[in-house]
N, C-alpha and C positions, 0 to 999 in steps of 0.2 A: 184754627184752633188746634188741630193735631200738631202743627209746628211749634205752637207755644207750649203745649204739654210735653213735647219731646224735649224742648230746651230746658224746661224747668227740671225734668227728670235727669237731664244730663248734668245740670248745675249741682242737684242735690246729691249727685253721686261723687262729687269731688271733694277732696280734703280741703280743710280750711287753711288759712293764712298761717304762715311760720310763727313760731313762738316769738313773743315780744324780745327776748334776750338775744335772738338772731338778727334783730333789725336796728337800724339806726335812722333817725329822722333829721334831715338837713333842710334849712330854709334858704332858698335863694331869692332873687329879687321877685320873681312872679310866681314861683311855685314851690311847694314843699315836696320832698321825696322821702318815703320810708323804704329804705333799701335793705334787701336781705343779704347778709355777709356770707350765707352759705349758697344761695341760689344765684348770687350776682346779678339780680335785676330787681327794679323797684316793685314792692307789693302793692303800693298805691302812691300816686302823684296827685296832688290837689292843687288846684289853681282857680282864680277868678278871671273870666274874660268880660271886658266891659267894651261899649261902644267907643269910648275915648282912646282905647289901645289901638284902634285902627284908623284914627282920624288925622295922622301926622301927614305932612306934605312930601316929606322925604322917607322912602322905604329903604330899609337895608337889605341887601341881597342875603340869601342863605350862605353861611360860611362853609358849611359841609366839613368843618374842623372838629370831628368827633375826638373828644379827649377825656382823660380822667377828671374826676371831680376833685379840685383841690383840697376840698374838705374832707375827702375820704379816698385818698389816692391809693392806698394800699389794696382797697378792694375794687377799686374801678378803673385800673389800668388794663382794659380788656380788648384793646382794638385787635391784638393778634388772634384772638379766638373767633372774631366775627370774620375775618378776612378769609375769603373763599370757603366760607362754611355753608353757603347756600342760604343763609338767613339774612334778612335786613336788620339794620340797626334801627329798629322801629321807636320813634319818638312816643313819649306818653303825653307831655305838653309839646305841641307841634311848633316847629320853627317859624312857620308862617304866622302863629299867633303872637311872635315877638318882632315883627317886621318893622316897628316903629322904635325899637330900642336896640342899641348895639350890644349893650350888657345882657339884656334878655336873650338876644339872639345867640351870644357866644354860650351862655348858661344852658340853653336848650340843648346843646350838643354834648353836654357832660354824660358820661356812661351811666351816671346815677338816675338819668332820664330815658335810658334805653332798654328796650326789650328784644330778644331775638324773635322776629316775626317772619313768616313766610313771605316772599315777595307778593304772592296773590292776595294775602291779607293786608299787608302793609300799604300797597299800592292800589288796592281796590277798595273794598268795603270799609276799611279802617280810615281810608282818606276820605271817602265819601261822608263819614260821620264827623270827621275834623272840619270839613267844610260846612256841614249842616250846623255844627255847634257854633262856628263863626257867624254864620247867618242869623241864628237865634240871639247871639250877643249883639249884633249890629241892629237888629230889628226891635229887641226887647230889652237892650240897655245893659243887663247884667246876667251873666250865666257862672254858676258855680259848677266846677267839674271835678269829678274824682275818676281816675282811671287806674287800672293795674292788671296784674296777671296772676294765674295759679298755675303751678306745675304739678300735675297729678302723675305723669309718666317720669321715668328715670332716664331722661334724654337730655344729652349736653352737647354743647360745642365748647370744646376744652373745659374750663371749670364753670362754664356758664350753663345753668339749666334752661332748658327750652320750654316755655310754657305751654301748657294744653289748652288753655283758655285765656283770652284777653277780653276785658270788659270796661265798660264806661258808664257812669251815672252823671246826668246833667241835671241841675236845678235852675229853672228859670225863675229869678226872683220877682219880677213884675207880674207873672202870672201866677206864681205860687204852685208851678208844676214841676214834678220830677220825672224824668225818664231814665230807663236803664236799658243796656245793650250788652249782649254777650255773645262772643265769636269762638269757634274752634279755630286754634292756631294751625291750619292745615292749607292745603292747596286746592280745596274744593271750589267749583264755580260759584261766585257770589249770587245771592238772591236779592230781592228788594231789601233796602234797610229796614223798613218796617217788620219784616219777618224775624230779625234778630231782637226785637224789642222783648224784654222779660219784665217781671215784677222786680222792684227794688228789693223786696225781702229775699227773692232767690239769689239776687247777687250778695246781699249780706250774708247768707248761709254759705255761698260758695267761697267768699273772701274773709269773712270774719269782720269786715269793716263796717261800722255804724256811720250812716250818713247824716250828720248833723249839719243844719244849714246856719247855726249860729256860731 
């Protein structure tokens, strides 16, 4: 309970999402991204995961070809800022979610789908949540996902703002259940995934995003 209360207080202390005039929304094959032109990371990425997306006989390997989004090239040519920065190019929609589709795999490596994350977060509890979300899609057929970031501090790698918080909301359609998670973007040792679960309303207050399932 103390952990949940502390998490909520941290969320409510954060400023909300960038103003709409600062963002542009782009639709790709499997995800839409609402990208901040001033922060140079997506404030929210939205996508469906379904069981059918993982049922192919041929899997495409990760390309690891991080590249500018051709629909927003002027704002997403960002590779030089991540290089040797100490931050990972953290996927919002994970590459492994696109393992059955070569176009989806390529688009998952656009910088409009990337957020600067600490290696401890990206390769640890964030990856655990990605795997959990895929498991839910495979077992319960359809999962709607929103994920994004909020930068409360003025920390940058080049012109890319470094988020203070990264969050994810998942809606399991079959069960009618919504789960929300929020993480500090730091190098603290991870706890159990359940300890990062927060209310959907608290993520709404944090991000300014309303989570509509229709």
